[in-house]
N, C-alpha and C positions, 0 to 999 in steps of 0.2 A: 587659807582658810584653821581659825581656832575653836575650839569647841571644849566646854571647860567641862572635867569628870567631877561626879560629887561627890562631897564633902566627906558622907556618912558613912561610904562603903570600905569594908576590911577584908582583904586578902587573906585567905584561910590556908590549911595543908593542901599539899599535891592530893587531888584527886585521880588523876591520870597522869599514866606514863607510858609512853613507850619507848623499849628498850630493844637497840641491835636491828630495827626494823630493815627487812630486803625485801622487796618486788622484783617481779621479772615478768614480763610477758616474751614467751621464747627467750629468744637470746638479745632481748632488749631489756637493759636495768631501768626501772623505773626510778627505783628507792632504793641506797646502798648504806646500811649499816647506820638510820637514823635512830637517834634517844636524843627527847626530850619530854618534861612535864609541863603539867598545866593545874595549877593550883585555885582553888574553890573561888570563886568569886572573880577573877580576874579576866581583862581581857586580854588574849593571848594570840598574835597575830602570827599567820605564817607567809612569807613572803619570797619573792626567788623572780628571775626573770622567766619570759614565757619557755615551759618546757622544763621546767626546773622537777615539777613532780607533788606541788603543790596540793591540785586536787586528788590525787592519788592517796597523799598522805592521810586526805579527809575520808577517802573510802577505805581505806585501811580501817580506821579508827571508827566507822558505823557500821563496815560487816560489809559492803558493796565488794571489796576487796578481800582476798585471803592470801596474808603475805608468806612467803617460802622460811625465811627466817625471824627471828626475834616474836616477842610477845606485848602485850599490852595487858598491865595493868588497871582497872577500874575501880573505883572503891577499895580499896585492896583484895580483889580480887583478880588474878595472874588467869590470864588464858592466849592463847593462841593466835586466836582470831574471835570476833566477835559478828553472830549472823545480825541482818538488817533488823530483825524484830526482836530479836535480843538485847541489841541497842536500844532501839524504842522504848522496851519496858523497862529498859536499867534509865530512862530519861534523857537518852539523847537525840536531840530534835536535828534536823539538816533542810536548808535551804541549795538548790545550785545555782550553776553559772546562768543557765538558760531557766526561764521560766516554764513551769511545770506544773501549773495549774487548769482547772476545768473551763476552759475557756466559754463553754456554753450556759455554765451556773452562775448564778447570782454573788457575790461576794462572799454575804452570810453562809449560803451553801458549800463554798469550798472553805473559809473557815472552820467550819461544823464538821468536814472530815477530817480536819484534825483531833475530832475526839474522840475517833473509834476507839482508840484501846482505852477510852474510859467507860467504855459502854460494855457491862458485865450480864445484859437482861436476857433471855433467851428469844430466838425468832417470833414463838407464840407471844410470849409478853410484848414484845414491839408490835406484831399484828393486831393485838387486839389493845395496844394503847393502855396497859391496865399494872397497876400496882410497883415494881422495880423499874420499867421502861417509863413509867408517865414520869416518876421522880428524876430516871436520869435523863431525859429531855429535856424537862425545867432546868435541871441544874447545870446541861450543856450550854443551853442557849441561854443561860444568865453568863455564863462565863464568856462565851463566845461575845456576846452586847458590852460586855468588861472591855474587852481586846480591842473592841470596834470604836471604843471610847478612847482608849489607850494611843492607838494609831491615830486616830482621828479619819477613821472611813465611816463616819456616821452620814456623808449626805451620798456615798456610794452604795450603802449594805444593799439594796435590793437592786444593784446594776449589774446585768452579765458582765463578765469578765473581759469579755474582748473586745467591748466598747471602753474600757478604760485605758490611759496613757501609761505609757512602759513604766514612769517612776510610781504611780500607782498599785499598780502589777507587782510592783518588787515589794513593796507595801504587804500588800494581801500576801503573799509567798510568807513574809515575817509573820504575818497575824495567824495562818495555818499554823504554822512551826510554832507559836509559843502558845497556841490553844491544846496542843498535848500538856503542857504546864512542866517544860523539860527543865531538867538541874544544870543540862550542858546544851549550847545551842551551835551548832557550826555552820558557818556562814561562807558561801565559796562565793565570793567576789560579790557583795551586796549592792554595791556601787557603780557597779559596771554600766557603761552606758549611760549614766545620768549626767544634767547637768550638774552647773554647781549651784543651784538652789534644792535640786533634787537631794544631790550629795548631802548639802549640810541638816536636811530634816532626818534623812536616813541615819549620819550619825547620831543625830539629838535622839533617835526614837533607840536605837541599839544601846549605848549610855543609858538613858532611862530604863530599857528591860534589862542591864547589868545592875544599876543603882536600887532601882524599887522592888524588881522581882529578884535580885539577887543571881541570878543566872549566869551562869560562867560562860563565858561567849569565846570561841577558838574560828579567826576567820583570816580568809585569803583579801587580799586585798591588793590593788596595782598602784594604786593612789600612796604614795609615799606622804605626802602632805597629812590625810585620813590616817595612816599607820601610827605616824609618828603623835599626834594630835592624842588620839584615843585609847592607846595601847599601853599594856603596863609591862608587858615583854616580848620580842621577837623573837622569831629561830627563821632563819635564812637558809634555803635551799637553792643549789644550783647543780643542774644537771644530775641531780637524783641523792645529792649529797649535802650533810648540814656544812656551811661555812660560816655559820655566827649565829649567836645566842645571848639573849640580854636585853636590857632595857633599851627604848628608843636611842637614846643619847650613845650607848656603847655600840649600838649597830651600827649607829650612823657614821663611827668613827674607824669600822674595823675594815683596816685595810682589803681582806679579801673581799670584804661584799661591794666596797667602791669598785675594784676591779671588774667583779661580776657585772657589776649594773653601768658601768661607763665602757666595757670593751677594754680594760686596760693590759698590755700584757709586760 
C-alpha cells in the first residue's frame, strides 16, 4: 500500500526529547534506558514485536506512567514526568489501542467531549447559557463540524457510536483527539483490526492531519507497509530496549531489527 505524503510539509526543530527513560513494574522492566526525539511536524513511528514496550512509551510521554529514571523535555521544558492533565493542556492528545468512546452518545457528542479543555466559562454561565458560555458553545460546535467534514463523518454525525462499524469508530476516536487542537498527537495502533480499505482511509487521514494542520504525530503501528509508507523516522523497541532509530530505509536494513522481527539468532 503506497500513500503519498504532502509536498508542502516541512520538518521543524526537536520539540520532544525522551532521555534515558527506564520504567519498571515491580521486578519487570518495561523500558530500559530509552532515548529518542521527535521533530515538529514529523510523523515518528514506534515499532517492535509484541511486548516490546511501545504502549508503555506512549504512556510515559502523556503521563499515564511515571518512569523511575530519565527525563522528558517538551518544548524546552525538562521534567521527570508529565501528568495526563498537564500533557493535554500542553497540547498532547492521545488515542488508544482499545476504542474508548462513549457508546451511548452520538458521534457529534463524542467529538464535543474533546473540547472540554477549551471551556473556560463557569457552571452558572453554562447553566443559563449566556455570555462566555454561549460564545464557547458556538465556537466549539463550529470546530467540531469542521473536523466532522475533514474526516468525512457527516453521514453518521447523529448516529450513536454503538451502531457504527469498527473502522468508523476508530475515525471518531481520531476526531475526538483532533477536537482538542493538539500540537502533538499520539496514536496507539490506529489501524489495528482494519481491513485494507479502512487502513488506506486512515493512512490518508493521518497524513492529511499532519500536512494540513501541521500536527506532529507519534504512532505505534504493526503494519510495516503502513509504517514505511507514511513515517519520516522510526524508532524500534525490543524487550523494552531501543535497537534501531532512523529513516524507514535505515531501519529496514538494520540487522538488529531484522533479527528481532524474524526471530533469527
